[in-house]
C-alpha positions in Angstrom: -24.3 5.3 17.4 -25.4 2.2 19.2 -26.5 -1.0 17.6 -26.1 -4.7 18.5 -24.1 -3.8 21.5 -21.6 -1.7 19.6 -20.8 1.8 20.8 -19.2 4.4 18.5 -18.6 8.0 19.6 -16.3 10.8 18.7 -16.0 14.5 18.1 -15.0 16.3 15.0 -14.4 19.5 13.2 -14.7 19.1 9.4 -14.7 21.7 6.7 -15.9 20.7 3.2 -16.1 23.3 0.4 -19.1 23.6 -1.8 -17.5 22.3 -5.0 -17.6 19.0 -7.0 -16.8 15.9 -4.9 -13.2 15.2 -6.1 -12.3 18.8 -5.6 -14.1 19.0 -2.2 -12.3 15.9 -1.0 -8.9 17.4 -1.9 -9.8 20.6 -0.1 -11.6 19.1 2.9 -9.8 19.3 6.2 -10.6 18.4 9.8 -9.7 16.6 12.9 -11.3 14.7 15.7 -11.4 11.9 18.1 -12.9 8.4 17.6 -13.8 5.7 20.1 -15.2 2.3 19.2 -16.3 -0.3 21.7 -17.8 -3.5 20.4 -18.4 -6.7 22.4 -17.9 -8.8 19.3 -15.7 -8.3 16.2 -17.5 -11.3 14.7 -20.8 -9.4 14.9 -19.2 -6.3 13.3 -18.0 -8.5 10.4 -21.5 -10.1 10.0 -23.1 -6.6 10.0 -20.7 -5.7 7.2 -21.7 -8.8 5.2 -18.5 -10.7 5.9 -18.7 -14.2 7.3 -16.1 -14.7 10.1 -13.9 -17.7 9.6 -14.2 -20.8 11.9 -11.4 -20.7 14.5 -9.9 -23.2 16.9 -10.9 -20.9 19.8 -14.6 -19.9 19.5 -14.0 -17.0 21.8 -11.6 -15.1 19.4 -12.8 -12.3 17.2 -14.6 -11.1 20.3 -14.3 -7.8 22.1 -12.8 -5.0 20.0 -12.0 -1.5 21.2 -10.3 1.3 19.3 -9.4 4.9 20.2 -7.6 7.4 18.0 -7.1 11.0 17.0 -7.7 11.7 13.4 -6.9 14.5 11.0 -7.8 15.0 7.3 -5.9 17.3 5.0 -5.1 17.2 1.3 -7.3 14.0 0.9 -5.1 12.1 3.4 -6.6 10.7 6.5 -4.2 10.0 9.4 -5.2 8.3 12.6 -2.4 8.8 15.2 -2.1 7.7 17.9 -4.3 4.6 17.2 -4.9 2.1 20.0 -6.7 -1.2 19.3 -7.5 -4.1 21.5 -8.9 -7.3 20.0 -9.4 -10.2 22.3 -6.2 -10.3 24.5 -4.0 -8.4 22.1 -3.3 -4.7 22.4 -1.9 -2.7 19.5 -0.6 0.8 19.2 0.5 2.8 16.1 -0.7 4.8 13.2 -2.8 4.5 10.0 -2.6 6.7 7.0 -5.0 6.4 4.0 -5.2 8.4 0.8 -8.7 9.2 -0.2 -7.8 10.6 -3.6 -6.3 8.8 -6.6 -4.2 6.9 -6.3 -5.8 5.4 -3.2 -3.7 3.4 -0.7 -3.1 2.9 2.9 -0.1 2.5 5.2 0.0 1.3 8.8 2.5 0.7 11.6 1.1 -1.3 14.5 3.0 -2.7 17.5 1.4 -5.3 19.7 2.1 -6.9 23.0 1.4 -10.6 22.4 -0.6 -12.8 20.0 -1.4 -16.5 20.2 -1.9 -17.4 16.5 -3.0 -20.9 17.3 -6.3 -19.6 18.6 -7.1 -18.1 15.2 -6.3 -21.1 13.1 -9.0 -23.1 11.3 -10.3 -26.0 13.5 -8.8 -29.3 12.6 -12.3 -30.7 11.9 -13.5 -27.4 10.2 -16.9 -27.6 8.6 -17.3 -23.9 8.0 -16.3 -21.8 5.0 -12.9 -20.1 4.9 -12.7 -16.3 5.1 -13.2 -15.0 1.5 -12.2 -11.5 0.7 -13.4 -9.6 -2.4 -10.3 -9.9 -4.7 -11.5 -7.1 -7.0 -11.8 -4.7 -4.0 -8.4 -5.7 -2.7 -6.8 -5.3 -6.1 -7.8 -1.6 -6.2 -6.3 -0.7 -2.8 -2.6 -0.9 -2.2 -1.8 -1.4 1.5 1.7 -1.4 3.0 2.6 -1.7 6.6 4.5 -3.1 9.5 3.0 -5.3 12.2 5.2 -6.2 15.2 4.7 -8.1 18.4 6.7 -8.4 21.5 5.7 -12.0 21.8 3.9 -14.5 19.5 3.0 -18.1 19.7 2.1 -20.7 17.1 1.3 -24.1 18.6 4.5 -24.9 20.7 6.6 -22.3 18.9 7.2 -19.3 21.1 8.7 -16.2 19.5 9.9 -12.8 20.7 10.4 -9.6 18.7 8.2 -10.7 15.7 8.1 -8.2 12.9 6.2 -8.6 9.6 6.3 -6.1 6.7 3.2 -6.6 4.5 2.4 -5.2 1.1 -0.9 -5.7 -0.7 -0.5 -4.5 -4.3 -2.1 -5.7 -7.5 -4.2 -8.2 -5.5 -1.1 -10.0 -4.1 0.0 -10.1 -0.5 3.8 -9.9 -0.1 5.9 -10.0 3.0 9.4 -8.4 3.1 12.4 -9.0 5.3 13.4 -5.8 7.1 
């Protein structure tokens, strides 16, 4: 698929039985490889109907690449290994999502470095803040760990940053390890 400079390719083997959708989903199985290459994550957000937030560095939310091997069994989709690169930050890890009730997702991503200052709202911001659909978020529990070898926020430089995130009942929580 190629549109607006984005390139998506992959290969797959997927078996779906000829039964009603919930039963088919539970019995579907497959595996494959996925590669995404987009010159602009902002453009992908816009194509999905999401307005990207204003940022201090107008160049962020730029190039996005993703590679991964996926497998589907028992209504659980697992992408492992998963490699992402957004702007100057590289991440590796895994993603697991349940496609049956109850739905939910878990992730573990480890990154090299992240300069958070670049992603902050400009001091003289005129744009709208990023708004996410609260109803959609409330229905999808997400848990995961995000870690970085190095991170920076203004003049604060950090090493070995680890965040444990939980999104449940529409609330974002962080936990200490």
